[in-house]
N, C-alpha and C positions, 0 to 999 in steps of 0.2 A: 833587236830591230824588228819592225813590223813589215809585212809584205803586202803591198797594196793589191796583189793578185788574190789574196786569200779572202774568204767570205767574212765580212764583218759580222760579229755576233752580238745578240742582245745580252743583257745581264739576266741571269735566272737565279731562282732560289729553290732549294729542295722543298717538296711538300712537308708540312709540319714544322718547318723552320721559320722563326719569327722574322718578319721583314722590318728593316730599319732603312728607310730611304736616305737618311742622312749619311749612311755608310756607302752609298752607291753613287758612282760617278754620273754627272750630268753632261760632261764634255767628252769630246772625242778621245778615246783611250790610245789612239795611234795617229800621231801627227803625219806619218808618212802616207796615210791614206788621204789623197787630195780630192778637192771638189770636182775637178775636171774628170778624173777617173770615175768618181762616183756617178756623175751624170751619164757617162757612157754606159756604165753597168745598169743603171736604172732604165735607160732606153732599151738595152738588150733584154732586160727582165720583162719589160712591158710587152715586147714582141713575143716572148716565150709564153707569157701568161695569157695573151690574146688567143694563142693557139690552144692552150690547155683548157681555158675557160669555155671555148667552143665545144671541146670534147666532153667537158663536164655537163654542159647543157644538153648535148645530144644523148649522153648516157642516161641522164635523168634518174639517177639512183641515189646520189649523195649531194651534200651541199657544204659550203664553207661559211662560217660566221666569224668575221673579223671585228673585234670589239676594241674601240679606241677610247681611252680615258686619259684625262690630264687636266691640269688647271687651265684657266683662261690664258690664251696666247701660246699654249704648248705646241700648236700646229696641227690640230686634228683635220681641219678643212683642207689645208694645203697638202697634207700627206695623202688624203683621199684623192685629190685632183691628180697628183703626180702618179701615184701607184696604179690607179685604174685606167690610165691613159691607154686607149687602143682596145679595151675590152668590149666585147659584144654587149650593148645596152640591154639586150633581152635577157642576159644571164646575170646582170648586175643590179642589185637593189641596195640603195643607201638610205638610211633613216636616222634622223636626228631626234632625240627625245628631249622635249622641252617641258615646261610646267604642265602637269597632268590636268586634263579636263575634269569637270564635275563627274561625268560618267566614269572616267578612269579611276577617280578617287574612291568611287563607290564600290570598286572591285579590289581584289587583292593586288599587291604592288607588281606582281608578275603578269597580270592579265593583259595589259597593253603591250608588254614585251613579247609574249608568246604569239600575239597576232602578227608581229613583224618579223618573225623568224624566217629565214630564207627557205623557199620551197626546194624540192629536189631539183638539182641541175643549176641552182643559183649560187652566186657569191653574194652574201649579205654583209653589209658594213654598218655597224652601229656607231654613230658619232655621239658619244655618251650612251648610256645604256641603263640596264636594271641596277647598275652599281650606284646610280644617283640616289637610290633609295636607302643606301647605307653610307652615303657620303654627305651630299647637301642636306638631305632630310635630317641626318644625324647632327651635322654641324649647327644647323639652325633650329634644332629641336622642333621640327614640324610634326613629329609624331611622338608626343610625350608618352613615356612608359613603354616604348617599343623594346622588345626583347631582341637585341642585335644578334646574339648567337643563334637564335631561332631563324632570323632572316638569312644569316650566312648558311645555315643548314639547308634552308629552302632553295637558295641560289645553287648550292652544290647539287642538290637533288634535281633541280630543273636542268642544269647543264649536263648532268649525267644522263638524264633522259634524252636530251637532244643528241648527245654523243652516241648513245645506243641506237638511236633511230637514223644515224648516218650523217649527222652534222659534225664536221670537224671545227672545233672552236679554237681561235687564236686571239688571246687577250693581251693587249699592249697598253702599258702605262707609259705615256710620253713624259719622261723625267726631266723637267726643266728646273733650273736654279731660280731662286728668288730674284737675283740680280738680273738675270737674262729676261725674266718676265717683266721686270720694271722697264728695261730698255725697249722691249717690244711694245708694251702699252704706251710708253712715251712716244715712240716712233709713230704710232697711230694718231696720237694727239697732234703731233707736229706736221703731219702730212694731210692736207685738206682732202686728197683723193681717198684717204683711208678713214675719213670721219664716219662713213657709213658703218664701219666696223665697231665704232666706239659705243660702249654701253657703260655709263658712269657707275652702274652697279658693280662692274668688274673691279673698280677701285675699292669698293666696300668689301667685296669678297677677298681682295688681296690682304686686307687687314686681318683676315681670319686664317692666314697662311698656316700657323702652327696647329690650329684645330683641324684643318684639312689634311695636313701631313699626318697627324695622329690617326685620323679616320681612314686614310689610305693605307697606312701601315697595318691597321687592324683588318681591313677588308682583304688586302692582298694575303696577309698571313693565313686567314681562315678560309679563303676560297682558291688557294693555289693548289690545284689537284692534278693528278696524273691525266685525267680525262679533259681537263681545261686549265692548263698551266698559265701562269702570268709571265710575260716577258717585259722586262724593264728596259726601256729604250732611251739611251742618253740623247737628250733633245736640245741641248744648248746650240748645236750647229744644225741648221735646218736640213742641209743636204745629207748629213750623216744619219740623222733621225729617219729621214724618208728612205734612205738606202736600206737601212736595217729592216724596216717594215716591208719594203719591196722584196728583199731576200727571203724574209720569213714567209710571205705569202706565196712566192714562187716555190720555195722549198716544200711548203705544204701541198701545193697542187701537184708537184712532181712526185711526191710520196704517194699521193692518192692515185696517180696515173690513170685517169679516166679514159675510157675507150669508146670509139664510135660503135653503136650497136650493129650487129650483123644484119645485112639486108635480107628481106624475105625471099628474094630471088636475085639472080644475076641479070642486071639490066643493061649490061654492056652491049648487047647486040640489037637493042631497040633503037630505031630511027624515028625521031620526032618529025612528023610531017607538017 
């Protein structure tokens, strides 16, 4: 039996072990963990993270980078909205990576990424990331002749450099099933209020499901490192997906345990006139 008081855990893979997403669950592994309890925990987590993020900002020595990857409708946007609720906007930076500009294309693929890495004291969130250059670019053959193992090595070196400079990296793959993706995309089509979310290109991308799955397996296998591990988040149930990410981010901040810097002097006796 599962205990809904226990921390829900993501799925993980040991470094150097091949990833096969087909073998990993996309649904809630514990039915006893209910939505109501999850929402209560997320609210408590948000309050705790608001406090710790203020300390991280004041400390100004380290940063956190949360990377969210997943196919269309996996829930990246809604996860960000819920998990960051109550955080200090000054310490939170969210960036979505879309089609690169002409200037970005003229540089190496990590150039535009490095410019968006969170500064010391910040929590940065990437909604899609540098991994698009070993996923969508690969699936659509947008860079013919690219040496993918070389790109994986470059990503690992880049992330190791960030980690050594004080950035704690949390990489999450929102693992949704093909059937659940179909239902969510259809729900958007059926609800006029959600039509602004509709991009018919998503339907074309869905036809490439098997190619994306193979690209993700390869990318996760080769970039799952001790300094920047991948977490596989069962994402068929929105509340469970978001809860796991919330727990991960809170656990990361608690482990970092940032502290307010010491004051230059004791200001307790000063009276402001």
